[in-house]
N, C-alpha and C positions, 0 to 999 in steps of 0.2 A: 331758372335759366331759358324752360323753353314760354317764359311766359313772355319774359323779355324778347324773345323772339319773334313773340306770334304780335304781340306789342307795334315791336319796332315793321317788319315787313306788312299787316295793316297799314299802318303811314306811310309808308313808303310807295303802298300801292293808292292811299288817298290822293296823294300828290301827285299822283301819276295819272292817276284817273280824273280829275281835278284842270291840270296842266291840258291833256286830252279832247277834254269833255266842255268846259267852259264854255267857250266861243258858239260851240250848238245849241248847249241847253241853258247856256243863263247862269248866274252867280248863286241865283235862288236856288234854281231845284238842283240843278250840282251843290253845293255848298248844304242843300238840304239831304241830300241823297249819304251825303259825306258824313255829316252828323249825326242821322241814324242811322248808318253800318260802325258809324264807330261805337256808336253809345247801344251798340244793337244784343251787348253780355247783359248790360242792364233788363231788357224790355222782356223780363218771366216778371221780375214783380211789378213795377206801373207802367202797363203800355203808354194809354194815357198823358202819365209825367212824362214819361218824357218823351213821347214820340212833342209835346208842349212842350217843353221845355227849347230841345230841339229846333220846330220851327220858329217859336217867337226871339232862338237866338240868330239863326240867318234873319228875319224879316230887322233884326235889333244891329245888325252889326248891318247890314242896308243902309239906314235908315242913316246909323250913324255915317257910314263913306260918302253916302252920296248927295243928304239933306245940312248935315255937319259940319264933312271935311269940304266935301263942294269937291269930292275926288270917286269919276264915278265908273261904277262898274262893268262889267263885261250884260251886253242884255239878248235874247235868244235869236240865232238866227233860225232854231230850227219853229217857234213860235207862231212867227211871222211874216 
């Protein structure tokens, strides 16, 4: 029961963080931070593999939306 509440709280926090940070940090950085945070319990075993999967998934999602579906995702205002 506690594990389910922890997962629900972590997911809710990730959504709130995304809503607050995506305009400033952009999709790539915000999404990467969220995926790494959600996969953090798995980082004890295969750090490089988990980080590679996290980053490749975000880059893949970005490519899917921007290049194939032609839906622009938020870009960073912080780094521009």
